[in-house]
C-alpha positions in Angstrom: -43.4 231.2 107.3 -41.8 227.9 105.4 -40.2 229.5 103.1 -38.3 232.2 105.4 -37.0 229.1 107.2 -35.7 227.9 104.5 -34.0 230.8 103.3 -32.4 230.8 106.6 -31.3 227.5 106.4 -29.5 228.7 103.3 -27.9 231.7 104.5 -26.4 230.0 107.4 -25.2 227.0 105.3 -23.4 229.4 103.0 -20.5 230.0 105.1 -19.8 226.6 105.6 -20.0 226.1 101.6 -17.2 228.8 100.7 -14.9 227.1 104.2 -14.9 223.8 102.8 -12.7 224.2 99.8 -10.7 226.8 102.0 -10.3 224.2 104.4 -9.9 221.7 101.7 -6.1 223.9 100.7 -5.4 225.1 103.9 -3.1 222.1 105.4 -1.3 221.6 102.5 -0.2 224.7 101.8 0.4 225.2 105.8 2.5 222.3 105.4 4.5 223.2 102.5 4.5 226.8 104.2 6.0 225.4 107.1 8.7 223.3 104.9 9.4 226.5 102.8 10.9 228.3 106.2 12.7 225.2 107.3 14.5 225.0 104.0 15.2 228.4 104.3 16.4 228.8 107.5 18.2 225.6 106.8 19.7 227.9 104.0 21.2 230.2 106.3 22.7 227.9 109.2 24.4 226.0 106.6 26.0 228.9 104.5 29.3 228.6 104.4 29.7 224.9 105.9 32.1 222.8 104.5 30.5 219.4 104.0 33.5 217.4 103.8 34.4 219.0 107.1 30.7 217.1 108.4 31.8 213.7 106.8 35.1 213.8 108.0 34.7 214.6 111.6 31.6 211.8 111.7 34.1 209.5 110.4 36.4 210.1 113.4 33.4 209.4 115.8 35.2 207.1 118.3 33.5 203.4 118.5 32.9 203.5 121.8 30.2 206.4 121.6 28.1 205.1 118.6 28.2 201.9 120.0 26.6 203.5 123.2 24.0 205.3 120.5 23.5 202.1 119.3 22.5 200.4 122.8 20.2 203.5 123.8 18.4 203.9 120.3 17.8 199.9 121.0 16.7 201.4 124.9 13.9 203.3 123.0 13.0 200.9 120.2 12.2 198.3 123.1 10.4 201.1 124.9 8.2 201.4 122.1 7.4 197.9 121.7 5.9 198.6 124.9 3.8 200.5 123.3 2.0 197.9 121.1 1.7 195.4 124.1 0.3 198.8 126.4 -2.2 199.1 123.5 -3.5 195.3 122.8 -4.4 194.8 126.5 -6.1 198.0 125.9 -8.2 197.6 122.9 -8.7 193.7 122.4 -8.7 190.4 124.3 -7.0 188.5 122.2 -3.6 187.2 122.5 -1.0 188.0 120.0 2.5 186.5 120.5 5.0 188.7 121.6 7.1 188.1 118.6 4.4 189.4 116.8 4.3 192.1 118.6 7.9 192.9 118.6 7.8 192.4 114.8 4.6 194.9 114.5 6.1 197.7 117.1 9.9 197.7 115.7 9.2 197.6 111.5 6.0 200.3 112.0 8.3 202.6 114.0 11.1 202.5 112.1 10.0 203.0 109.1 7.2 205.3 110.2 10.5 207.4 111.7 12.3 207.7 108.3 9.3 208.4 106.1 7.3 210.3 107.5 3.3 210.5 108.0 3.4 207.7 110.7 -0.2 207.6 110.9 -0.5 206.3 107.1 3.1 204.6 107.2 3.0 202.9 110.6 -0.3 202.1 110.4 0.1 200.1 107.2 2.7 198.0 108.4 1.0 197.4 111.4 -1.6 195.8 109.4 0.2 193.8 107.4 1.7 192.3 110.5 -1.1 192.1 112.9 -3.8 190.9 110.4 -1.7 187.7 109.9 -1.9 187.8 113.6 -5.8 187.7 113.7 -6.9 191.5 114.5 -9.3 193.3 112.6 -8.6 196.1 110.6 -10.4 198.1 113.8 -8.7 196.9 116.4 -5.4 197.8 114.0 -6.4 201.9 113.9 -7.0 201.7 117.6 -4.0 199.8 118.6 -2.7 202.9 116.3 -4.6 205.3 118.3 -3.9 204.4 121.9 0.1 203.6 120.6 0.6 207.3 119.3 -1.1 208.5 122.2 1.1 206.9 124.5 4.6 208.8 122.4 2.7 212.1 123.2 2.3 211.8 127.4 6.2 210.7 126.5 6.8 213.8 124.6 4.7 215.8 126.9 6.3 214.6 130.4 9.9 214.9 129.2 9.0 218.2 127.9 7.4 219.3 131.2 10.1 217.9 133.7 13.0 220.0 131.3 11.2 222.7 131.0 10.4 222.9 134.4 14.0 221.9 135.5 15.7 223.8 132.6 13.6 226.1 131.3 16.6 228.2 129.9 18.1 225.7 127.4 14.1 225.5 125.8 14.3 229.7 125.7 17.3 228.5 122.8 14.7 226.9 120.9 11.6 228.6 120.7 12.5 232.5 121.7 10.3 232.6 124.7 11.4 233.9 128.1 12.5 231.6 130.6 9.7 232.2 132.9 7.2 231.8 130.5 9.2 228.2 129.6 9.0 226.7 133.5 5.4 228.3 133.4 4.6 226.1 130.1 6.3 223.0 132.2 4.3 223.2 134.7 1.6 223.4 132.9 2.3 220.6 131.4 3.1 218.5 134.5 0.0 219.7 135.8 -2.5 218.5 132.5 -0.6 215.1 132.9 -1.6 215.1 136.6 -5.2 215.8 135.7 -5.0 213.3 132.8 -3.9 210.6 135.6 -7.0 211.8 137.8 -9.6 211.6 135.6 -8.8 208.1 134.1 -7.4 206.1 137.3 -10.2 204.1 137.4 -10.0 203.5 133.5 -12.7 202.8 131.5 -12.2 206.1 130.1 -13.1 206.2 126.2 -12.5 209.3 123.9 -14.5 209.4 120.0 -17.6 208.1 118.9 -19.7 205.3 117.2 -17.2 202.9 115.6 -14.3 204.6 116.1 -14.4 204.9 119.8 -11.3 204.1 121.5 -10.8 202.7 125.1 -7.9 204.4 126.9 -5.7 203.1 129.5 -6.1 203.4 133.1 -5.4 202.9 136.8 -1.3 201.7 136.7 -1.6 201.3 132.9 -1.5 205.3 132.9 1.4 205.2 134.9 3.1 202.5 132.6 1.9 204.5 129.6 3.7 207.5 131.2 6.7 205.6 132.0 7.3 204.0 128.5 7.2 207.4 127.1 9.4 209.0 129.6 12.0 206.0 129.1 11.3 205.9 124.9 12.1 210.0 124.8 15.1 209.8 127.0 16.4 206.9 125.7 16.1 208.6 121.9 17.7 211.4 123.3 20.1 209.7 125.3 21.5 208.3 121.7 22.3 211.4 120.5 23.1 213.4 123.2 26.5 210.8 123.5 27.6 211.7 119.9 27.7 216.2 120.6 30.8 217.3 120.9 32.4 218.8 123.8 31.6 221.9 123.0 28.2 221.5 124.4 28.1 221.6 128.0 24.7 221.8 128.9 23.1 218.6 130.8 20.8 215.7 129.9 17.5 217.7 131.2 18.0 220.4 129.5 19.2 218.6 126.4 16.1 216.3 126.2 14.2 219.6 126.7 16.3 220.7 123.2 15.9 217.0 121.4 11.7 217.2 122.8 11.4 220.4 120.6 13.2 219.7 117.9 11.0 216.2 117.4 7.8 218.4 117.8 9.3 220.3 114.8 10.0 217.5 112.8 7.1 215.9 112.9 5.1 219.7 112.5 6.9 219.4 109.1 5.8 216.5 108.1 9.3 215.9 106.0 10.1 211.9 105.7 12.7 211.4 108.6 11.8 215.0 110.0 14.8 215.9 107.9 16.3 219.4 108.0 13.5 220.6 110.4 15.2 218.1 113.5 19.0 219.5 112.0 17.8 222.7 112.1 16.5 223.2 115.6 19.4 221.6 117.3 22.0 224.4 115.2 19.5 226.8 116.0 19.4 225.2 120.1 23.4 225.5 120.5 24.2 228.8 118.0 28.3 228.8 120.1 29.1 224.6 118.7 30.7 224.5 115.7 28.3 223.7 112.9 30.5 220.8 111.3 31.1 219.4 114.6 27.0 219.6 115.8 26.1 217.8 112.3 28.4 215.3 112.1 26.7 213.9 115.2 23.3 214.1 113.7 25.1 212.5 111.3 25.4 210.1 113.2 22.7 209.7 115.1 20.4 209.4 112.0 22.6 206.5 111.3 22.1 204.5 114.9 18.5 205.6 115.3 17.1 205.5 112.1 19.1 204.3 109.0 19.8 201.1 110.7 16.6 200.3 112.0 15.0 201.3 108.9 17.4 198.8 106.7 16.3 196.1 109.6 13.0 196.7 109.7 12.7 196.8 105.5 14.2 193.0 106.1 12.1 191.4 108.5 8.8 193.0 107.1 10.1 192.1 103.3 11.2 188.0 105.4 7.5 189.0 107.0 5.7 188.9 103.3 7.4 186.3 102.0 6.8 183.7 104.7 2.8 184.1 103.7 2.2 182.0 101.1 -0.7 184.3 99.5 1.3 188.3 99.8 2.1 189.5 96.2 5.7 190.0 97.1 5.4 186.5 98.3 3.9 185.7 95.0 6.6 187.9 93.3 9.3 186.0 94.9 8.4 182.8 94.0 8.1 183.9 90.3 10.9 185.2 90.3 13.0 182.3 92.1 12.0 180.4 89.9 13.0 182.2 87.1 16.6 182.9 88.1 16.8 179.0 90.1 18.3 177.9 87.0 20.8 180.2 86.9 22.2 180.1 90.7 24.5 176.7 90.4 26.3 179.0 86.9 26.5 182.5 88.9 27.7 180.4 92.3 29.6 178.4 90.6 31.1 181.5 88.7 31.5 183.8 92.2 33.8 180.5 93.9 36.0 180.3 90.7 36.5 184.3 91.2 37.0 183.8 95.2 39.6 181.2 94.2 41.2 184.3 92.0 40.8 186.3 94.8 42.2 184.4 97.3 45.5 183.7 94.9 45.9 186.9 93.8 45.8 188.3 97.8 48.8 185.6 98.4 50.8 186.7 95.3 50.7 190.6 96.5 52.6 192.4 99.3 50.1 193.4 102.2 49.3 196.7 103.9 52.0 197.2 106.6 49.5 199.1 108.0 47.4 196.9 108.4 50.1 194.5 109.7 51.3 197.0 112.1 47.8 196.1 114.1 47.9 192.5 113.1 50.9 191.8 114.9 49.5 192.4 118.2 46.6 190.2 117.7 47.8 186.8 116.3 51.8 185.3 116.3 53.9 185.1 113.4 53.5 181.6 112.5 49.8 181.5 112.8 49.6 184.7 110.0 52.3 182.4 107.8 50.1 179.2 107.9 46.6 181.2 107.0 48.6 182.3 103.8 49.4 179.4 102.5 45.9 177.8 103.5 44.5 181.3 101.9 46.4 180.1 98.5 45.5 176.4 98.8 42.3 177.6 99.7 42.2 179.9 96.2 43.7 176.3 94.2 40.1 174.4 96.0 37.7 176.4 94.8 39.2 176.8 91.6 38.4 173.1 91.2 35.1 172.6 93.4 33.5 175.5 91.2 33.1 172.8 88.5 31.3 170.7 91.0 28.8 173.8 91.6 28.1 174.2 88.2 26.7 170.7 88.2 25.1 170.8 90.9 26.6 168.9 93.4 25.6 168.5 97.0 29.4 167.2 98.2 30.6 170.0 95.9 28.6 172.7 98.2 29.3 171.1 101.4 33.6 171.6 100.6 32.7 175.4 98.8 31.5 176.5 101.9 33.9 174.8 104.6 36.5 176.4 101.9 35.2 179.6 101.5 34.3 180.3 105.1 38.1 178.9 105.9 39.5 181.5 103.5 37.4 184.3 105.0 39.3 183.5 108.4 42.9 183.0 107.0 41.9 186.7 104.9 41.9 188.0 108.3 44.6 186.3 109.9 47.1 186.7 107.3 46.9 190.4 106.1 43.2 192.0 107.6 42.5 191.7 104.5 38.8 193.1 105.8 37.7 193.4 101.9 39.2 190.1 100.5 36.8 188.4 103.7 33.7 190.7 103.2 33.7 189.1 99.5 34.2 186.0 100.4 31.4 186.0 103.2 28.8 186.9 100.7 29.7 184.4 98.4 28.8 182.2 101.3 26.0 183.8 102.3 24.6 183.2 98.7 25.4 179.4 98.6 24.1 179.2 102.2 20.7 181.2 101.2 20.8 178.7 98.0 21.3 175.3 99.3 18.8 173.7 97.4 20.0 174.6 94.3 23.2 171.4 95.0 20.9 168.7 95.6 22.8 166.4 92.9 24.9 163.2 94.8 27.5 162.0 92.5 30.9 162.2 93.7 33.2 165.7 92.8 35.4 163.5 90.5 32.6 160.7 89.5 33.8 162.1 85.9 37.5 163.3 85.2 38.3 166.9 84.8 37.6 167.9 81.0 40.8 170.3 79.5 38.8 173.6 79.5 38.8 173.2 83.3 42.4 172.2 83.8 43.4 175.1 81.0 41.5 178.0 83.0 42.7 176.6 86.3 46.1 176.3 84.8 46.1 179.8 83.7 44.7 181.2 86.8 47.4 180.3 88.7 50.0 181.0 85.9 48.3 184.5 85.9 48.8 185.5 89.9 52.8 183.6 90.0 53.1 186.6 87.0 51.5 188.7 89.3 53.7 188.0 92.2 56.6 188.3 90.3 56.3 191.6 88.4 55.3 193.0 92.5 58.9 191.7 93.4 61.0 192.3 90.5 63.2 194.5 92.5 64.1 192.5 94.9 67.2 190.2 94.2 66.2 186.4 94.3 68.2 183.6 96.4 67.7 180.7 98.3 67.5 181.6 101.2 64.1 183.9 100.7 62.6 180.4 100.8 63.6 180.1 104.3 62.8 183.5 106.0 60.1 184.0 108.4 59.2 187.7 109.3 56.3 189.8 109.1 57.8 192.2 106.4 58.8 189.3 104.3 56.4 189.3 101.6 57.9 188.4 99.5 59.1 185.0 100.9 55.0 184.1 101.6 54.5 184.6 98.1 56.8 182.1 97.2 56.1 179.6 99.1 52.2 180.0 98.8 53.1 180.1 95.2 54.7 176.5 95.3 51.8 175.3 97.4 49.2 176.3 95.1 51.0 174.8 92.4 51.4 171.5 93.8 47.9 171.7 95.4 46.9 172.1 92.1 48.6 169.6 89.9 47.5 166.8 92.4 44.2 167.4 92.4 43.8 168.2 88.7 46.1 165.0 87.8 43.5 163.2 90.4 40.6 164.7 88.5 41.9 163.5 85.3 42.8 159.7 86.1 40.2 158.8 88.6 36.6 158.2 88.4 34.1 157.5 91.0 32.4 154.3 90.9 29.4 154.9 89.5 28.1 151.0 88.6 25.6 149.9 90.8 25.2 146.3 92.1 22.0 144.9 91.2 19.1 144.7 93.7 18.4 141.4 95.4 15.3 140.1 93.6 12.2 140.1 96.1 9.3 138.6 93.7 6.6 140.8 96.4 7.6 143.7 95.4 7.5 142.6 91.7 4.4 140.9 91.5 2.0 143.3 91.3 3.6 145.2 88.5 4.2 141.9 86.5 0.5 140.8 86.8 -0.6 144.0 85.1 2.2 144.6 82.2 0.6 144.0 78.6 4.4 142.6 77.3 6.0 139.2 77.7 9.5 140.8 78.3 8.7 142.3 81.5 10.1 139.2 82.8 13.7 140.6 82.0 13.2 141.7 85.9 13.7 138.1 86.7 17.0 137.9 85.2 18.6 139.4 88.6 21.3 141.9 86.8 18.8 144.8 87.6 18.1 147.5 89.7 14.1 149.2 90.4 12.3 152.1 90.9 8.9 151.8 92.0 6.0 153.4 91.9 5.0 154.4 95.7 1.6 152.6 94.9 4.0 149.6 94.5 1.8 148.8 90.8 4.5 149.9 88.5 8.4 150.1 87.9 11.2 150.9 85.7 14.4 148.6 85.9 17.6 149.9 85.3 21.3 150.0 85.5 24.0 152.5 85.6 27.0 152.7 83.2 29.4 156.0 83.9 26.9 158.5 83.8 24.1 156.5 81.9 20.9 155.2 83.8 20.0 152.5 81.4 16.1 151.6 81.8 15.0 148.5 80.2 11.7 149.1 78.0 8.7 150.9 78.9 7.6 151.4 82.2 6.2 148.2 83.8 2.9 147.7 85.7 -0.3 149.9 85.5 -0.5 151.8 82.8 -1.6 155.3 84.3 1.9 155.3 86.8 3.4 155.6 83.6 4.0 159.6 83.6 5.0 159.9 86.9 7.0 157.2 87.0 9.1 158.2 84.3 9.8 162.0 85.9 10.1 160.8 89.2 12.6 158.8 87.6 14.2 161.3 85.9 14.0 163.6 89.2 16.5 160.9 90.7 19.3 161.2 87.9 19.2 164.5 88.0 20.0 164.3 91.4 22.9 161.9 91.0 24.1 164.3 87.7 23.0 161.4 85.3 21.8 160.8 81.8 19.0 159.3 81.7 18.6 156.3 78.9 15.3 154.3 77.5 16.5 151.3 75.8 14.1 149.5 73.3 11.0 151.8 73.9 8.0 150.8 72.2 5.7 153.8 70.0 2.9 153.8 72.3 5.0 155.6 75.2 7.0 157.9 72.6 5.1 161.2 73.6 6.2 160.5 77.5 9.9 160.4 76.5 9.3 163.7 74.0 7.7 165.6 77.5 10.2 164.6 79.6 13.1 166.2 76.7 14.5 163.3 75.8 15.5 162.2 72.0 14.8 159.4 70.1 16.8 157.1 68.3 15.5 154.4 66.1 17.6 150.7 66.9 15.5 148.6 64.8 12.2 146.8 64.5 10.6 144.6 67.0 8.8 141.1 64.9 5.7 139.9 66.2 3.4 136.8 64.6 0.0 137.4 64.5 -1.3 133.8 66.1 -4.9 134.6 64.8 -3.6 134.5 61.0 -0.6 132.1 61.6 -1.4 128.7 59.9 0.2 125.4 58.8 -2.6 124.9 56.3 -2.9 125.4 52.4 -0.4 127.5 50.9 0.7 129.7 53.6 1.3 126.5 56.1 3.7 125.2 53.2 7.2 125.7 55.1 5.7 125.0 58.2 4.3 121.9 57.5 7.3 120.8 55.9 9.3 121.4 59.2 7.0 119.7 60.8 7.6 116.2 58.6 10.9 117.0 58.6 11.0 117.1 62.4 8.9 114.1 62.7 11.2 111.9 60.1 14.0 113.1 62.1 12.6 111.6 65.3 12.2 114.9 67.0 9.6 115.8 69.2 8.3 119.0 71.3 7.6 119.3 75.0 7.6 121.4 77.3 8.9 121.1 80.9 6.9 122.5 83.7 9.2 125.3 85.8 8.8 123.2 88.9 10.5 120.3 87.3 13.3 122.5 85.3 15.4 121.9 88.6 15.9 117.6 87.3 17.1 118.8 83.7 19.5 121.7 84.1 22.9 119.4 83.6 21.3 118.7 80.3 20.5 122.1 79.8 23.4 123.5 80.5 25.3 121.0 78.3 23.1 122.2 75.2 24.4 125.8 76.6 27.9 125.3 76.5 28.3 123.8 73.3 26.2 126.9 71.7 28.2 129.7 73.3 31.4 127.8 72.2 30.2 127.5 68.7 29.1 131.2 68.9 32.7 132.2 70.3 31.5 134.9 72.4 30.4 135.2 76.2 27.3 135.5 77.8 24.8 138.7 77.2 22.6 140.3 79.7 20.3 143.0 80.8 17.9 143.1 77.1 18.5 139.4 77.1 18.6 136.7 79.2 21.5 134.7 80.2 22.9 131.2 81.9 21.6 130.8 85.1 19.9 128.0 87.2 17.7 130.7 89.3 16.5 132.1 86.0 16.1 129.1 84.1 13.4 127.6 87.3 11.4 130.4 87.6 9.8 129.7 83.5 8.8 126.9 81.7 11.2 125.3 79.2 10.4 124.0 75.5 12.7 121.2 74.8 13.6 119.9 71.5 14.2 116.1 72.1 15.7 113.1 70.1 15.2 110.1 71.8 15.2 111.8 74.7 18.4 113.7 74.7 17.8 118.2 74.6 18.9 119.2 71.7 17.2 122.9 72.1 15.9 124.7 74.1 14.2 128.1 75.5 12.6 129.3 78.5 8.7 130.6 78.2 7.7 134.4 78.8 4.0 133.7 79.1 2.2 137.7 79.2 -1.5 138.6 79.8 -4.1 136.3 79.2 -4.9 136.5 75.2 -1.6 138.9 74.6 1.7 137.9 73.5 4.1 134.6 74.3 7.7 135.2 73.8 10.8 133.3 74.7 14.2 134.4 76.0 17.1 132.4 76.3 17.7 130.2 73.1 20.3 127.4 73.0 20.7 124.8 71.0 23.4 121.7 69.4 25.6 122.9 66.7 25.2 121.0 63.5 21.5 119.9 63.3 19.7 122.5 61.2 16.0 122.9 61.5 15.7 122.5 64.9 14.9 126.4 66.2 12.2 126.2 62.9 10.4 123.4 64.6 10.7 124.8 67.8 9.2 128.2 67.0 6.7 127.1 64.9 5.8 124.3 68.3 5.8 126.9 70.4 3.3 128.9 68.1 0.9 126.3 67.8 1.0 126.1 71.7 0.1 129.7 72.5 -2.7 129.3 69.7 -3.6 126.3 72.0 -3.6 128.5 75.1 -5.3 131.5 73.8 -2.4 134.2 72.7 -2.7 136.5 70.1 0.6 137.2 69.5 3.8 135.5 69.2 7.3 137.7 70.0 10.0 136.8 68.1 12.4 139.9 69.3 13.8 142.7 67.8 16.3 143.0 64.7 18.9 145.1 65.2 19.2 148.6 62.6 17.0 147.3 61.0 14.0 149.5 59.3 16.3 151.9 59.3 16.8 154.6 56.3 19.9 155.6 54.3 18.1 158.3 52.2 19.9 161.8 51.9 17.3 163.4 54.1 17.5 160.9 56.8 18.9 161.8 60.3 22.7 161.4 60.6 22.2 158.1 62.9 20.2 156.2 60.4 22.9 156.4 57.8 25.8 155.6 60.2 23.5 152.6 61.3 22.3 151.7 57.5 26.0 151.7 57.1 27.2 149.8 59.9 24.0 147.2 58.9 25.5 146.5 55.7 29.1 146.1 56.1 28.8 144.3 59.5 27.4 141.2 58.5 30.1 139.1 59.3 30.0 140.4 62.5 26.5 140.2 63.7 24.5 139.1 60.6 22.2 142.2 61.0 20.4 140.8 57.4 20.3 137.2 58.2 18.5 137.7 61.7 16.0 140.3 59.9 15.4 137.7 56.6 14.9 134.8 59.2 12.0 136.3 60.9 10.3 137.9 58.0 9.6 134.3 56.8 7.2 134.1 59.8 5.3 137.1 58.4 5.9 139.1 61.3 4.4 142.6 62.0 7.1 144.8 62.1 7.4 147.6 65.0 10.3 150.0 65.6 11.7 150.1 69.0 13.6 153.1 69.9 16.7 154.5 72.6 15.1 157.6 74.3 18.1 159.4 75.7 19.4 163.1 75.9 20.8 163.0 72.7 23.5 165.5 71.0 27.6 165.1 72.4 26.4 162.9 74.6 25.0 160.1 72.0 28.1 158.7 71.6 28.8 158.1 74.9 25.5 156.6 76.0 25.6 154.0 73.0 29.4 152.9 74.0 27.6 153.0 77.8 24.7 150.8 76.8 26.9 148.0 74.2 29.3 148.3 77.2 26.1 147.0 79.8 24.6 144.2 77.3 27.8 143.1 76.7 29.1 142.6 80.0 32.4 145.0 79.1 33.8 146.0 76.2 35.5 142.6 75.7 32.6 140.8 73.4 30.9 144.0 72.1 31.7 142.1 68.9 30.6 138.9 68.2 30.5 136.5 65.6 27.2 136.2 63.5 24.6 135.1 65.0 22.8 132.0 63.6 19.0 130.6 64.6 
């Protein structure tokens, strides 16, 4: 018995197994069959059609009718937004902002209408939009189902009403009798009425299990029908207003045809129903010229399908870019980072070309057909002034493109204003809409990439380079030659300069060319001779701000911060800073970052960013080997400046053979009644007059003025901040040096050293005494300072800078005393440590070296001094 039952079940299952592969292939075959049938029908309907006539008819469509079609298309999409708003009220209690609803509805329908397969295309778009608003995938699916149901109810309402009232219009499409079509219309209306009665209380659901969908009920059903009716009617009206005058049927009849054409398009599954919809319209109006009918459909495709589709794409891309975790946003950020370095160059080039377009337009005759229309819109004086402004704007854009290439914010602001003005005057001087379109495109790109132009330097901070002058002169010259060629058949006379009429293009060309030459020459000359002051005054010294960083400083020369000739760039934590000054484009930092060593890298990068914002050159002067990786990471080149001498106080002695010379110096000082004392900082003000006399005598002997930045200069405020070591004879001060104390157990150094002339051995006695004082206080090192241009190799394989510097050191002894200074410090047996200049290098290096020299010497005068003698 059991075997009989199994046999029966197997027998009953066989038909299902046989039908399964048939059903799997039936749908695609059916769709392909429908597409083939529509293609054949459309080929028959379009046989012998002149497509050029279709495009010509579409191009002649009156603008007011196109505007009406756009208006009714917008009404249709507003009704579609109502679909989603109603569906959300039905399927969930979650609150979704109206802008999100509008975004999700419009983009999903616009893309679904165009690409076809709306359940997949529109559903995917809805999920991207509503998913970010907090809806689950199941809720989005229910929303799509309810919204689709609303569409079909609206379609049924339109077909039912139209077929019941105008059955003969539908008969031309479905080839059924008028009575049968009218009966179908009445049946559809009756079905809608039954649906309304069945669902009047609400709470009805369709589907099973997890895919159950609750349907609108009560008043929501009426709203659902109303929205569907409004949507389909508005979409039909958008096409109806475009139809040729040969179509004489009323709107109810046309609405029936439109609904039938939409149904055929949906069944075909062709993207946008392309071909199926057109075939239905052609079948419905066989007596209307095909070219005129298709041109109306073509324009409707533009107003109802293509324009909303393109707008929807922009909105979807914008929506995706707003969320950082989307793949599109990540790809866009990667692309933006890749393109950003090239944006200034590209936009500078486009701006230069925009200036060329304006100058070329001003040199050529106008299109008289446009002038005839323009003369009714603007007065002649306005057009004449616009012509001059256009040529002036062209020259200005040529110059501003240089500033854009340098990423200057000021150049960006002016370029936006000038390009905007150029686009306006392009329309006012000859209705040159193509020119205005080009300039507007450049303007949009400039606005989109505002962040690429962040530097704060002035447009004329640097003189205009010769290559820019040549390029500007070449462009202006070519446009003048172009104008002379265009008007070569016109006899020249002086009266041409003063003729003003709509047809005097030659006069306008002469005047605009003259203005362009004058403006270009004036701006170029100003840019060549003018240089915005780029030096910055030193900041008022704030000891409280500097104290945390100075307390962490390893090196004694951090006390240069107290010299009051520098600006400061602080780390946000307040325990580290860079001291710097600006000369020309060079932002010259003195030494390594001062303070907490953990802040050095971050501080340097922030400093480089600040320099970049001002379009400057980063220069780090006298940096130590310990920070070289930092500067190399910043893309800077290294130039050796010399070597710094540091005496190890743990090995320094005045005893035995090693200390013979220093014992001699001390004994000599004793014989000459010299004494060494340290004046505490609090008592320095009472000795300033004596110290000033020594300083003046030393400066007179040297024949040079004060220097600064990297070395101390006479400043009473500065000196009073430090203990001062002095050498006296019978109470008179003969030599002095202010003392820098580093960290305990670190280094001690001196800065401002001065002595009276003609007394030898003063500085030896001073230094030896200071080293003994440093040893007594527990310091490890005594810093003698740098010997410039020492330790450089003149080997044939050495860098060019080494060879040049070595040559200067060998042959410039009588000007500075490079070898003498090195030899003097060498006798103390120091440890030599190299010091470097970190800067961009390349062709900028000579200017950077000149800026550094001028900064230290206080200007070009005093750069070369007499031999330095200690």
